Structure formats: C-alpha cells, structure tokens
N, C-alpha and C positions, 0 to 999 in steps of 0.2 A: 718605432723610436729605437733609433740607435743608442749605445752607450755613450756617455757625458763623462770624460775623463780630462784630467788637469796636468799639467806641465810642471817640471821643475824649475822653468826657466823665471829671467826676470823682465819686469817692465822694460821697454825699449825707450832710450833716451833720446831724442833730438840732439842733431846737432846744430850747425852755422845756418843763418837764415838764408831761404833759397834767393837762387840768383835772378835777375830780371826785374824790370819795372812793373811792379806791380802794386796794387791797392790794399785792401783788407780782405780782398779773395773769394774765389767761388768758382764752381764747374756747371757745364750744361750740357745738354745734346742737340738742341735746335735752338734757333733765335730768329727773331724777326726785325728788320733795319727799321729805325723811325726816326723822326724828328719833327719838332712842332716848333711854333713861334712861341714867344714870351707869352707870361700869362697877362701882361699888363699892355694897355696902348703904347706905353712909351718904350723905347729900344734902351737896352741897356749900354754902358760904354762901349763893351766889346760886342759885335754881332754873334753871340752865341748859337741864335738861331740857325746860324748857315755854318759857323765853323766848327761848331761840335758837331759831330755825327755820334748817335746813342743808339748801343747795341745790346739789346737784354735777352737773358734768357735762366729759366731756373736750373739749378747744380742737377736736380732730378726731373724728370717730367719731360714736358715737350713747349714747343714756343707758344703755346696756348692754354696749358694745363700746369698746374703745380699740384703735389701732392698734401693731403691735410698733415697735420703736425710740423714738426720744425724742420724747415728744409733752408734752402740758400739760393739767393740770386744772384748772378753774374753780371754785373753791367760794364760792358766794356766803352770808352769814352774816348774817341779821335778826334784831336785837336788840329784841325786843318788851318788855324789863322796864323798871325806872325806873332803873337804873344802867350804868355803862360795863361792857363785859365785856374780858377778855383773853384770851389762848390760842395754842393753836398747831394749825395744820392739819398732818397726815401724812399722804403716801401711799405705800403699800407694795405692790411689786411683788414676785413669787414666781416662780420657775421650776422646775415639778414635776423635770424632768428631772434637774436636776443640784442640785436645793436652792440656786440662787441667790437671794439678797435683795437689794433694793434699795429704800432708805428714802429719801425725800425729806421735809424739813419746812421750814413757812415761818411767822411770827409773825402774829398778828392783833389788832388793837384797834379793837372799834366801840362807837361813844355810843349812851347811851339812845334808844329809836326810831329809828336809825339801820341801813343795811345798810353792807357792804363787802365787795368782791369780792376774792378771794385767788387768785392764780396761782401754781402749782408747778410746776417742772419733773418730769417722771419719765420713767425709763428702762424702759420695758415689756418684758418678757421674753417671747419665744416660748410658747405652750403653758401659761401661766400665769394669774394672777388679778392684780387690783388691788384694794386696800382702801384706801378713803377715810375717815379718822378726823378730827373734831373734839375736840378736847381743851380742859379748861377751864384755868385759872391754876393750877390746883392739879394739873394731869394728867390728871384723872378725864373719862372717855370722854362727849362730849356726843350723838355720832352717830356712827354709822358706815355705810358702803355699799358693796358690791362692784360692781366691774367685771370684764368678762373681756377677755383679749387676744384680737386678731383679724389674722389676716393683712391682710387688706382689700386685696386685687392689683389692685383696679379703678383706671382712670385717674381721677383724684381734681380736680373744679375747686371750689374755695371761693369760693362768693358772698357777697361781703359787702354784702348786701341784709338789711334788716328782715324782708322777705318776698320771698323767690325766687319770680319768675314762672317763672324756668326749670326747678325743679326739678320741678316737674307734666309738664314735656314734654320733659325730658332725662335726668331721673335713671332708671338702669339700663337708657337706650338701649345698643344694640350698640354696640361701638366696636372696631376691629382695631390697636393698637398694633404696630409692626415691632420695636421694642425688649424683648428678654425677658431679664433679669437672670437669672445663673446662681448667683447669691449672695444675692439678695435674698428668698427664700422656698424649701422645700421645692420640688420641683420646678421652682422659676424663670418658672412661666407665669402672667402675670396674668390676672385674670378679664377677658373681653371685652366688659365695660360701662363705661357711665360713671357716676362717684357724684358727685352735687353735697351738698355739704357747706355749713352756715351757721354763722355765730357766733352769739352770745348780744348783746345790748346794754345798755350801763350804764343803769339805769333813771333815775337824776338828770341825766345828761347826753346820751342819745341816742347816744352815739358805740359803735362796735362794740369789744368788747373780744377784741383780738388777740394773737397772741404776741409776747411781748417779747424773745424770742431767736429768730435764724435758724434754728436747727436744729430750733426746736420747728415749723417748718412743713414739718417731716421727709414727713409723709404727703400732703402737696398737692401736685400737679403745676404747676396752675395757678390764681393769684388774679384774680378778677373784682371789679373796685370802680369805683363813680363817681368823678369827679375832684374833686366837694366833699368828699366822704369823704377821699379822698387830701389834699386842702389842709387837713384839720384834723388830719391825724395828726402827731405829734412824738414826742420823747423817745426813749425805746426800743422804741416801737410801730413808729416811723417806721424806727429803725436796723435794727430787726429784719427789716421787709419789703424796704429795699433790700440786706440782706445776703443774703435769701432769692433776688433777683434776680441779685445777684453772683455767686452759687455756683450759678448754673444754671436757676434759675425762672423762671417766666414769670409777668407781670404784665398782664393786660388792662383797658384803662380806658375807659369810656365818658363823653363830655363832658356834663357836666351845665350847666355855665354859662360864657358866654363869659369871664368874669375869670378862670376856672381856667386858661385857656390860657397868660396871664403870670404863674402862679405860679411861684415858684422851685423849689418840688420837682419838679413835672412837668418844669422846663427842666432839671431834674440828671438826670432819668432818662432825657431824649431827646437831652441834649447842645445845647439851646439853647430859646429861646421860639419857641412854637408858633403858626401861622395858617392860617384856613382856607384851602383849596386844592380845585382840580377832583378829580372822584373818579379815581383810579388804575385804569387799565385792568385789573390783577390782581385789583382788587375785584369786578369785574363777570363775571369768568370763571365756569365752571360748576364747583362741587366733586363729586365723588363723594362719596356719604355715606361716614363712614370706619368704618362697621360692615359694609362690603360685604353679602356676601350671607347673612350671619352668621342665625342662627334664634334666638341668645341676644337676651335683654334683656325687659322689661317690656312685658306687653301693652297694645299702644297707643302706646309708644314706640318703634318700629322708625322709623328714621329713611329717607323715600322722597327719592326724586332730585327736587330742584328747580331748574330751569335758571336761574331769576330769581326775584327778590321781589317779592311783591306791592305793588300800586302804591302803597297807604299806605305802605309802608317804603322803595319806590325813591325818592318826593319827598323824603323826608326824608335821605337818604345824603350822607354829607358826606365829602371827602378832607381830609389836613392834610400841611402842611408846615412845616420848621424842624429845625433842629438835624441829627440823623443819622437822621432818618425817611424811609423810601423807599415806595414802594407795596406792598401786600400783599393776598393773599386776604382780609385783615381790616379793611382800612383803610391804617394807614399804621403802619410797625414800625420798631424801632431795636433795637441791641444794647447791654446793658448788663453789663458784665462779662462772666460768662459765660451770663446769660442773656437774656431779651427783654422789652422792653416795646412792647404792642399798643395803640395809640390805635384805636379801632374807629370804623368809619365808622356803625354804627348804634348803637343803645340795646338790648340785650337785656334791660335791667333793668327795663324799659316798656315798656307795650304800644302799637301792635300788633306791635313786632320779635319780642317776648320768644315770640310763639306762630307766629310766619312760619316754615315751612319751610326757606327757604332761610338764616334766620339762625340756626337750630339746627343747621342742617347746619355753618355756618362755626364756631361756637361749639365743635360736638364735635370738629371737626378742628383747632382750636386748640388743645385739652387735649389730644390725641392727641398733636400735635407738640410738647408742652411733655414728655410723658411721655417720647417716643422721645429727648428731649435729655438724659435721665440719663444715655446712655452715654457723652457727652461729658466727664463729671466723673469723676476717679478715686475721691473721695469728697465724697459728697453729705451734707452736715451733718446729723447725726441720724439718718441711716441706719443700722438693725444689720444688716448684712450677715453673712449663714450660709454656714458652709462654708469661710470664709477662712483661709489659712495665715498664723498669726501668728509661727510660731516664727522665721523669719529676722528678725523685727522684733526678737524676744527677744534673738537671737544679737548682735543690733548694739548693743542696749544691755545686755548682761549682762556686767561685767568677768569673771566667769569663764570667758568664753570666751577673753580674753586672758591668762587665768592658766594655760592647760592645759600649758605647759611646766614648771609644777611638778610635773605628774603623772611625767612623765620623769624629772626631776631625783630625784624622789623613790624611783621604782623604781630608778635608777641605783646612789642610796644603800643601797637595800636590799639589792642584788646584794654591792657593797662590804662592807656588813656581814655577810652570810652568808659572804663567804671570810675576813675577820678573824677573823670569830668561830669558824667552823670549822675550817677546813684549818690555817692560819698560826697561830692560836691554840693548838690542840691539838699541833701540830706542835713547835713552841716548847718549851711545857711538856715534852713527852717527851725533848727534847735536853738539855734540864736535869734530866732525872732526877725532876721533880715533875710528873706527868700531871695530878694532882688541882688543881693551881695555875690550870689554864686555865680551871675552874669559878668561880675568882675574878674574873677578868676578864671574863664573860659579863655580869653585870650593867652592869658601868662602860659597855662597849662597846654595849649596849641602851640604856643612859640617853642617851649622847651621841647614838647616831644617833636615838634618839626625839625629842632637843632638836633637832636639825639640821633634820630634816624639820619638825617644828611651824614653827620658824624661816621655810623656804622656803617653807611655806604662808603665813604672816603676810607675808611678803615679798611673797608673788604677788597674795594677796587683799586686803592691807592691812588695818589695824587701824582705820580711821575711814571711815564711810558716806560714799559719793558718789551723783551723779546724772547721769544721760546723757539726752539729747534727740535726738530724729530728727523733722522737722518737713517737712511738705511744703505750700507755698502754691500755691494754683490762684488765675490771675487773668486777666483779659482785658488784651490789650495796650493802655497805657496809663494803666490803671486804678493809683490810689493805695492801694487796697486789695484783699485777696484774700481767700476761703476760706481756712480752715486747718486740719490735721489734724495734731495734736503727741501723737507717742508719748513719753511720760516714765517712764524708769527709774529705780529708787530703790534702792540696794544698802545693807546697814548690817551691822555687824559684830556687833552685838548684838541681840535681840529688842526692837522698839520699835512704837507705834503713832504713824503721822504725819498729819499734817493737811496736806493739798494745797490749795490754792487755784488757781480758774483764772486763767490769765494776764491775761485782758481780764473786765470785766463781763459781756460778752455771752456767754461761753464756756458750755457744759454739758461736766461730767467725770464719769468712771466708770471702774472698774479693767476693763483688757483681758488682764492674765496676772498671775495671783497665785501667790506663792509655795505650793509644795508643802506639803500637810499645813495651810494656812491657810483660813480659812472665807472663802467668796465671799460678803461681807458688806458692800453699799457704805451710806453713811450720809452723806446730801447735805444740808447746811444752806444755805438759800438767806435772805439778807436785802438791804439796799439797795447793799449794797458788791459785790455777786456771789454767788458761789457754791463752797462747799467743801465737800471730801471730808473726813471725820474718822473716826479711828480704823482708819485703813488699817494693816491688820497686815504689819508687815514682820520676816522671820524672818532669823535670823544668816546670813550669806554667800548668802543668796539673792534674786534681784530681783522686784520688783513692777512693773509697767508699766500705766500710766493713759493711757488715752485720753482728749484732749480736742479737742471741735469749737469753733472761734469764726473770729475775723478776725484778719487782721494786716496791718500797714502794709507798703508798699512804696516809702516815701519818695514821690517824684514819679511812681513809675512806671517800668515799662520798654516802650518804645513800638516798636512792628514796623509800619512803613509800607512801602508798594511806591515805589520810585524810578523817575521816569520812563524811566529807561534799562532798565527790567524788572527790577532788583536789589531785593531785601528788605533794608532798612534797619534795623539794631536801634540804639536809644539807651539805654543804660543810665543812669538817675537813681535808683535805687533807693538809694543811698546807701553801697552796698557793692558790691564786686569780684564779678563772676560768674565762675567757675571751672568748667572742664570743659564747657562750653556747647556744646550740639548745637543747630540751626537746622534743623528739616525744612520744606523748601519746597512748596508745594501740588501741584507735579507729580511730589513723590516723590523728591526729590533731599534731600542732606542736608550741611552744613557743619559743620567742627568749628572751636570758638574753644578755644583754651587758658588764655584770660582774655580779659575784656571788662572793662576797668575803671569804675570809677564815673564817669560825665560823660563814657564815651568813646562815639562813635558808629562803629559797623563797617558794612560792606556785604557781602553775602552771597557777592559775588565775592571778597573778602579772606580767605575761611574757607578752610579745607583740606576739600576735596571727598573726601568718604567714598568713594567710589566708586573712587577712586584708591590707597586704602591698604587692606592685605591685612585687617588688623585691623577695619576700617570695611565692609569688602564682605558679610561674613558677617551682622554686625546689619544692615546695609540691606536686605538681601536678604529677611530675616525680618520687620523693621519694614513694608516694603512690599507684604507680602503679607497680602491681607484673609482673615479668616478669619469665616463666615458664622456668627451668633448671632441666631435666629428668623428674622426677616426683613429684616436690615440686615449691613452689614460693618461690622466692628471691626478694629482695626490692634493688636495686641500691642506692648508697650513694648520687649521682648526684654533685659530686665535681665542676664540670663546671659552674654548675648554684649556687653555692654558694658563690663567689665571689663578685657580687655586694651585696650580704646581710650582708656578713662579713666586707669586706673592709674599710668601715667608721670607725669603732671599732677596728679592730686588720689587718693593713695592711700585705697582703701576706698571710693570714691565709686559704683563697680559694684555692689558687694557692697550699699548702702545703696539704690540704685533697684530692686535684685532684691527687697528687703524690703519697699519701698512696694507693688511691682506685686504682690507675692503677697497684701500685706492688701488690696490693692483689690479682687481678685477677678479672675476671666476674662472680664466682659462689658463691659471698658473700653475704649472707641476713642479710644486715645493719639494718634492722629493723623487727627481730622475730616477731611475730604474737602474742597478747595479754599479752606483757608486754613494760612498758617504757624504752627508751634509750636518755642516755643524753651524749653529745659529745662537746667538746672545747677545747681550750690551756690554760694550766697551766702557770701561769706566773714563769720566773725566771729559767726555763729549769730545771736541773738535779743537777743545784748549781757547776759547775765545771768550773775553769779559762783555763783549760789546757787539751790537749789530744795527748798523747805520745810525748811531747817536745814542742807541737805546741799550739799557743793561741786558743781560741775558740772566735771566732767572731759572731757566730749564733748558738743557741742552743734552739729550736723550741720542746717543749712536748706537743703531744696531747693524747687528754684520749677519750676512750669510756666506758662508765659504762650502763650494761644492767641490768634489771631486776628489782625485790623489793628487799630490805633488810637495814638492819642497824638501828640504832636508830635515831628518830624522831628527 
C-alpha cells in the first residue's frame, strides 16, 4: 500500500449551470432502444406510445446490468410528435431476499421534435432487478425496461472518451488488487480483471453525461479524462467529480491543450498553476504488470512486461510541476482530500499511446492503486456494504435505549402491587372481620398501579417525537469540505409518515433500519432542490434510521503539518471546538487532547502520550497491531477500548466510535501507514434544531482527518 498524503488546496467550487437541454441527468456506456404501449386500454390524449422514443442505460454498467449500491440511470426521451410532452421517469429496484423496494422518480418535459436526458439516482439492491418506466402526464406507462443488478467486483476505470481506444486493449485484462473488502460483497473477493466503462454524450452539446452526485461514482475506482473535457465541466457535474476525489477517488488527466494548464479547475485539483517540466525519474522506472502471472482475463488482453515505451511514445512524454505535484510512475501526482489526481506523462486517449504496452501497464496499475485506496476510507459514498452491524448505530439513536430504567421501575411497582393487593390487603380485611372487603380494593389498586406504570412509560419515552443524529466527516488535512455519512434516527409517539430531505442538494438518502413490522419501501423524489424520501413509515415508540451520503463543511479546515523540529502541528479552523481528540502519529505513537479549541494551534508534544496512561496502553497496542486483509495490512479503530479513554472528557464518545466502526465493516485501514490521523468530536453538531418536523435532542458529529496539509 502506498503512502496516503494530503494537499493544501481548497475544495472546488462550481460555476454556472451546464449548457444544453438536460433533465436531472446521468451517464452510461451502452443502451437498449425500446418503446411500449400504454398500460391501460384507453389511449392517452397524446399518442405517446408512438411519438415518444425512450432509451435507457445505467451510468456505470451495461445495457443489461447495473452494479449494486448507489448508481444512476440516464433516460433519453425523444419527442417525435408535434406537441410538448410532460411526465415522470420512475426507477424501481427490488430485492428478492427481503422484499425491499426502492423507487426513485424525476419529472421530464420535452418540446416537440426535441430530446431530453433525465438522470435518476437509484439504490440498487443485491440479488434483485431494476425496472425503468416512463410515464406520461396522466400517469399512463409509455415504456418499460428491466435491468439486472450485478456485483461487478472488477476494478473499474471510467474512460470519459467518446470512443475509448483503451477499452479494446485493457477491458477484462488481468489485474490483482491487494485490497479485498470483507463487506462489499458475499465472499469479499473482487474479480481479478480490469473493467473499462464509458459514458454516453449529449447529442446537442457533445459533452459527456456524468453523475451529478459524488455517491453515484460508487462503482468507479478511477476516472480518466482529458483536460479540455475537465475545463468544460461546471455545476453539479463538477461538484460531483470533486466530491468523488475528495472522498478517496482517483482522477487521471491527460493534457489536451497548453491553455488547460492555467485553468482554475485544474489548479484547484492540484493546488496551483501547472507548468511543463522534465520527466520525473519514477515515470521511467519499470512497472511489473499488475495482473502478475494470473491466467484470468480476456484472450489477447493479458499484460506482458514492457521495460520501456515505444520510440513514438517516449518522444512525447512530458513532466509537470506546480502546486502539490510530485513525480510518480504515471507522470506527476497530487493528493486532493482523501483521493489522488494524476497528471499523466502520456495521453492514453489517443494513438500511439493507447496501444503501447508500457502505457497500458501504467494505466492498469493506476486503476489497481485506485482500488486499493478504498481501504483508507471508512464510508465510501454510495457503497452498499453487506454484512455490517448497524445495531450499535441503532442503540445510539434509539431513545428506547435510554429509557430502560422504566422497565426496572415498572417491575418494582408490580412487586409493590403484589404485596399490597395480596397479603396486606387480605390480612387487613381479615383483622376487621370483613374478609370479602379485600376484593373491593383490588380494582382500585390495579387501576392505580396501571396508571402509574403508564405514566412512568410516558415519562421515559415522551409524548412528542424527536430525532437523533450520528455523523462521521472524513476529510484530508486542510480541506474545507469532507465526505460525510449521516445516520438520522426518527422516533415518534404515534404512527405517521415522514418526509425526509437530504441535508445538502448533492446527497443521496435511503432507509438503513426500519421499525418492526413496517414495510421496507423507499420512495425517493428528485427535483432541482435535491432529493427527499417520502412516506417513511414511523411506528409509535419505534425508531427509523435513515442513511445519507453527501458532503459537509469543515469551515477553513483542520490542518496537520510537520514542524521543522519533527513534531506534528494541528491547527483547528473548523469553526467548532474539537473534543476527545486522538492524534495518531506516523511512527505508531498517539497523543490525546481533551480539547482543541476553534482557532487553536497545538503541537503533538503538548498532547498526552497514550503509552504513558494505563487506559491508553490497551487501545494503542490494539490499534498499532496490523491485521492482514487480502494482500495488505489494515489497522482497526478499536472502538471498544476507547470508552475508558474518552468517557471522562466526552461521555458517550467511545460508544459512538464503536457504532461507526461496526457500521464501516472490518476491512477499513483506520491508520494508513506513513501519515498522521486525527479523530475526535466537533462540538455543536451540525447546528440544526429540528429534522423533518421533529426536535433534535442529540446531534453528535465525529471527524476523521487523514494526512498532511493546510496552513500551519
């Protein structure tokens, strides 16, 4: 596993909306043309069955299959009629094993003789299928097509080219990643091949149709793009691409034009303006084919050793400098958030580099490295991990867990009732010579006991609904934004249906834990204001938990830099105090800070050495012991051992970290080799008082900052 480092750059801000007639937007590689008649026997006012031609494809996948987790379907609607048409695109995902249903819908409007691309996010369930339906304004079905869900465990390179020259020589090539997720799929073993995907392009503008939310890049490990294409991106598509890299993705860029080197988007990704430079020595070093001696792969696409490039490619190689760029086997590379940006020394999107064996080995190795970097992120946006334990998260967000005392009180009341209604009541009546009078008091004692027990229950559980949040923000050092996983719990006193909106417009949302006896059916509505779940079933005194993936602000960032003296310096500019902070040092030591105030700058030397504290020694030994997963070492967070360390200063923080660790699965490297990691709690939560009409009574925000970067 290579070193994970972080930049001093700032998060990219999008510009004006993209040009061209687009709907809510997506991308895909292949598509199947279809149209079907109306669902009912009566024809709609507009002959949509013959005048609307509908074309469907997933953003990543094939015309027949769509990967698990969050993805996006692009639906192209061509109106061949003489009148404008309106309606709705509906995408339904079903899982056979537990009858879970997810339905996402988005509106469309297309003028006469025009076409529109509607992009709909969808949460694809394992072992199920996906149905894509186009409905007219009256709700009648215009067309329908089915897609099968697929695990697609290959390493995925998303080539943003109209015609990928790499696909013919690299698709299904053998590749051997070191990282094997234990929760990404049954068995946890990825296919040892490289999959090269492509988007579709807007017929009017010639621009690629890319995901408009970072989580919808879930199936991609690396994105290959030319700089002239990057310079044209703006709006939600640019925000989504930046979010993909911020959260651990990899972006490989081939330089198309000299003027692209001065473009502000490229400068934001690499931390400064780029200039041409001599070729770095690591670029010319030989790389072994990442597939090793594997016999898997497409016939003819097995990568053979290539010590050097062909003369035509060698003459065109370029080096790059500026910002945070440094020499790498692929050209020049920089860290951006938790991800990487590679400015390639060659152009694999054009001949002769696309067919050069030396180039193909480097592109395959770049994709393999991108896949291995999944291990450094606890929650990859959009990924649907399997087999993880969400019960600790439920306990953190369920008010019932804090009202267990009511059971003990009720049991004590019943014991008191049994004594009063039995021996005492009948003994008193016998002494008075009226033994039957004891029967008169039984209903009264029973009614009083019942009323008191009900009152205790109401006092413990409350009569008003409320919400609780548990959030983890993961960011690179110095970055102003980070990837976020929010768990939002909702608890109501009477049955009702909730509407839950995403916290930010770029997020995606689905239910994670539903109330007992309630149907697992998500209904996601998408419009220009974002996405929202509707008709979320909440049962009395039961907790529903919603999972949201998106982005969160960290103010001016939390910087981690190396001091000339050898110390690590942390500067908190997040706008909130950080409490219960643990700074993991590259050499395997750790320092504890009870509080790092907003605007405060602290040195690792000033922190408490956990090796010198009895409650820290056990955790330090556990976290420092690497565990082999696949072909690489990972370090556990050790949430169970954090409680005695954190509880005196921040009650409940140890249990919160345990819940996050269990929800992330067992293949996360919480402390990547060679870089510092800071984790703790940000005071004040996210600053919201209510959620979906319910009062928030607990809002805990955890943060994990990885690597070096930011202003000292």
